[in-house]
N, C-alpha and C positions, 0 to 999 in steps of 0.2 A: 661642485658647481661646474657648469659647462664653461667652455672656452669663451673669452670675452668677445663681444660684438664689436668689430672694427668699424668706426664711423668716420666718414669724410664729410666735411661741411664746405659747401661752395657758396660764397656770399657771406661777408662778415659785417653786414650792416646791423641795424637795431635787432632784428630777429636772430640773425646768426650769432651775434655776441650774447644775446639773451639765452639762446639754446645752450651754448657752451658753458655759460655761467651756471645753469641748472645742472648740466651733466657733471661738471667739476665739483660743484658745491654739495651735491647729494649723491656722490659716488656710492657710498656704502648702502644707503637706503635703496637706491635704484637696483643695485646688485642683488639685494635681498628680495626685492619685489619681483625682479625679472628672472632670477635664477642664474644670472650671468652678469658680468660687468659690461658697462657701455663705455667704450674707450674711444675718444677722438684720436685718430692716428694721422689725419692729413687735412689740410685746409687750402682754400683758394679764394682769391679776391682780386680786384683790379690793382690794388697797391699793397705791397708788403710793408712799406715804411710808414703807413698811417698809424697814428696812435689810437688804440682801442681800449675799451674798458675791461677786456680779458687778455691774459698773456698768451697770444697765439703763437709766439715765437717758439714755444715748446713743441709744436707740431710740425710735421714735414710740410713744407710749402710747395704748392704747384702753381706755376704761372698760368698754365693752361688748365682750366677746370675740367675739360673733357678727359684729360689724362687720369683723373681720379678714378674713372670707370675701369681702367686697366690695372690699377694697383693691386697687387696680390693680397695685401693686408687689409683692404677695404671690403667689408661685408655689405655695407649699405651706404648709399649716397644721399645726403641731405641737400636738396637744391633750393637755395634761398637767394638766387641771383635776381629773379624777376624778369618779366617781359614774356610775351607770347611766342617769341622765336629767338634767334641769336644763340648765345652760349647756353642759355637755360634749356632750350629745346635740344640743342646738340648734346649736352651732357645727359639729359634725361633719356634720350634715345640710346646713347652709347651705353649707359648703365644698364638699362633694361635688356638691350641686345647682348650684353655681357653676362646676363643672368643675375644681376644684382638689383635688389629692391630699391625703390626711390621713395623718399619722404620729401614732400614739397609743401611750401606755403604759397605757391604760385597760382593764384586764381585765374589770371588772364590766360596762362598757358593751358590750363585744363578746360576753361570755358570755350576756348577755340579748338583745342586739339585733344580733349579728354577721351573721346571715343577711340581715336587712333592709338593713343598711348595705353589705354586700358587693354586693347587688343594685343599690343606689343608686349605688355607685361605678362598677360596670360599665355601668349605663345612661348614665352621664355620661362614660364613657371615661377614668376616672382610677383611681388606685391607693389602696387602703386598706392601710396597713402598720402592723405592731404587734409587731415583734421585742421591744420593751421591755416588753410586757405580760406576758411569761412568763419567769420564772427570771432576771431581771436581766440580767447581762452574758453569760449563756450563749446563743450563737446557735442555739437549739433550733428556732425557727420555720423558719429557713432550712435547717437540717439535715433536718427532716422534709419540708418542702415541696419543697426543691430537691436537696439532697445525696442523699436517699434516695428520689428520685422513681421509681427503677426497682424499688422494693420494694412488696410488699403487707405493710403493717405489721400484725402480729398483736397486739402488746402494747406499751403505753407505761406505764412505772412511774416515778414521780418523787417525790423529796423537794422539795416546791415551796414550802415556807414556812420561811424562815430563823429566824423567831421560835420556832416550835415545835421546830425541830431544835436550837436553842440550849438551850431549856428541857429537853428530853429528855436531851440530852448532859450538861448540868450536874446534873440529877437523878441520872443514873447515876454520874457521876464522884464526886459528893460525898454521895450518899444523902439528898438534901434533898427536901422536899415541894414539890408543884407551886406552891402559893400563894407560898411563900418565893422560889422561883426566878423566878416571874413578876414579883414586885415588884423583884427585882434587874434583870431584863431591862428593865423600865420605867425604872429609874433610869439604866441604861446607854444608853437610847435604842434598844434592840433591839425593844421592844414599845411599842405606843401606850398612852396613858392609859386609853382604852377598848379593851381588847384582843380583844373578841369576834370580830371579823372574822378574826383570826389563829388564836386558840386554839380556836375552835369549828369550824374547818375550812373556812370560806367563802372565804377568800382562795385557798387551795390549790384549792378546787373551781372557782373562776372560771378559774384557769389550766388545770386539767385539761379543762374544757369546750372550750377552744381547742385544746389538743393533740389531744384525741379527734376534733375536727372535721377537723383537718388529716390525721391518721393514717387516718381512716376515710372521708373525703370526705362528711361529713355536716354539716348545719347545727348550730351550737352549741345544745345543749339543756340549759341549766343546771338546769331543773326536773326533769330525769330523773336527776340525780345522787343517790346515797346519800351523806350527809355526817355524819361524827362528828368531834368534836374530841378534845383531850387532857386535859380537866379531870379526868376520872375516873382517869387514870393515877397509881398510887401507888408510892412507893419499894419496897414489898414486891413488886409485880409486876415492876418493873425488876430487882430482885435475883433473883427466881425465873427470869426470862428468861435472865439471865446464867448461872445454874446449869444451865439446860437447853440452853445453847449458842446462845441467841438474843439479839437486840438489838431494842428497841422503837423504831420510827420511824413518824411520820405520813406515809403514802404516798397519792398520787393514782394510781389504777390505771384504765386504759382497756384493754379487751381484747375481741376478738371471741370469742363463744361460740356454741354451737348454739341458745341461747335469745335471742340478740341481742347488742347491744354493752353490756358492763358498763362503768359509769362510777361509781367509788366513791372516797371519801376517808375514811380512818379510820386509827387506830393499828394497826400490824401488828407481829407478831413475825417477824423474818427471821433466817436463819442468820448467825452472827457471821462466817462465811467469805465471805458475799456482798459484792460490791464496795460496794453501797449502805450496808452496815452500817458502813463506814469513813468515811462522810461525816458530819462532825461540825460542831458550832457553827452559825454562821449560813450555812453553805454550802448550795447547792442542787445537785441532780443529777437527771438524767433518763436512764433506761435504755430503749432502744428495741430491739425485736426485729423485724427484717424478714426475709422469706422468702429473699432473696438474700444480704444482707450478714451475717445472723446477729444477734448482740447487740452494740450499741454503747453506750457510757456517756459522758455529757456532764456535766462538772462545772465549777462556778464560783461566784462570788459572786451571790447571788440578789436583792440590793437594794443601795441606796446611790447617791449622786449620780453618781460616775464610772462604775461598772459599768452602771447603767441608762441614763445619758446616752450611754454608748458605743453601746448598742443603738439608741437614737434616731438617733444620727449615722449608724450603719450603714444605716438605712432611708433617710435623707436622701441618702446617697451613691448608693444604688441609683437613686433618683429622678433625681439629677443625671446619672447615666450613661445614663438612659433605660431601665433595666431594669423590666420589668412582669411581674407574676405574679398570678394570682387569689388573693384573700385566704386562702382555705382549700384551696388546691391544685388545685381544679377550678373551671371557670366556675360562677358562682352558680346558674345555671339547672340545673346538674347535681348540686347538693348534694342528697343523699338525706335523708329524714326520720330514718333511723337508728333502728331498732326497739330500744328500751332493754330490756336483760335484767332481769327482776325480781330483786330482791335475794334473795328466797326461793329462787331457783334456783341461787344461788352454791354452788359446790362447793369444799371445802377442809378443812384441818385446823384445830382450835381449841385454844386454851389456856383452861382454866377454873380459877378460884380460888374456894374456898369457905371461910368461917369458920364452924365447926360446933362443937357440943357434943362433948366427948371422952367418949363412952360407947359401949357395945356396940351394934351394929346400925346405926350411922349410915352407915358405908360401904356396907352392904348396901342401905340405902334409896336412897342416891345411885346406886349401880350399877343398881338396878331401874329408876329413872327413865331412865337412859341406855339400858338394854336395851329398855325399852318404846318409846323413840323411834327405835330402830335405830342408836344411836350407839356405836361401838366405841372403847374406851380403848387408847391406845398406851403411855402411861407415867404414873406417879403418884409424887408426893412427899407424905409425911404427916409432920407435925411433932408432937412431944410438947408438952403444955401446960406453961406456966411455973408457973401456980397453978391451983387446983381450979376457980375460977370463970371463967377466961379461955377463950374459944373458941380452937380450934386450926385452922391452915390445912391444907386439902387441896388440892393442885394436880394437875390432870390435863391431859394433852394427848390429843387424839383422832386417830384415823385420819380420812381424808377422808370428809366427809358433806355433806349439803345444809344450807343455812342454815335452811330450814324445819324439818328434823328436829332440828337443834341448838336452835333457838328453842323447840321443843316440850319438849325435855329441860330446858332452862333454866327454863321456866315451872314445870314439875313440881318441879324441885329447889328453886326459890325458895319454893315453898309448903310445904316440909317444916318441921316444928316445930323440928328440930335445927339448921337453918341460921340463924345469928344476923344475917348481913348480906346484902344483895342480892348474888347471885353476880357475879363479875367475869369477863368474857370478852374474849379478843383473838383475832383471826383470825391464822393462821399462813400466811405466804407463802414458798414455797421459792425463787421467782425463778429 
């Protein structure tokens, strides 16, 4: 058997401890599968005295994580610190410059600096691996980069944030408001105390930037993404979606179009019959459409110590076996800029909910705004008022149109005196 692979782990939070637990608990199995032992030799974190679920005191402690890159017995650095810069970036650069491969779960770092780091890794003849950065325990990076290598990938659609999926699932099942369910998710540990990264769509966007890069052979371009979160989703919209035969999900979508590559994260209405509509709670799922294979669906836990640690260990095993692959599927020098498609050019159907005065002529005014913008209505639901002073909901779905046309209609409708609240819009994805 070959010499052990010396592993350094920087960051001893949930994923770091989960990774070490797998490496220690499955030593013999991993050695047999990899042809060499995987040995943790050094660790680093903010506090050495913190109580952790794994006995990290047996490993050499480094107060400065960057110093791990220079340690002679370290063959690979596992970066689990997090953040797009600071110690995570400094350690990753130092390790790659020292000719040591890096395994990371840091989606923000790669979404913003993935191209730079991929070039640095290749310049020094080492691997930059990040299976754990996208969709937790789902091996979607390897599926896109390796398993589907014979395909031109036309579209990637994913439920990429378990917190948002849990909130939307619970809102639908119990008719509860967003703020109420968010507070419950925080109490259960599914949402952070400061939840903006999740509920405003940025966590999913970091992951989508990486999936789009692999699928399209482009450099990650986080700034090109259109991002919306789920704060504005109301129980009334979830109920109307169900009535219309749809379900609301926060999706990350990357697809090739005649206008360039669309990369967008936002709530969508999808048919209840669609496989992604059945993905509930904290689970993630990624649907990939390739020209040769057709459509494949990849489902699993999107976070957690063991699932994400499992993905880290998978990358370590690849390194132990000597497997090498470009970070984003093609050599870094061949990564294209990737012309982003403007959101105004997006084409699709829309859901529109209005709260309006219940009086003659209102529907005609709304219809005129849609007509003038060139937007055609497919279906409509109108409710009677409960009392004389309450606004009533009007719900419409449209035929396919452009985002620019629908935005024009939305602005005109929002300016009508009979409209009591800002109009609510959701894009409809047929998948």
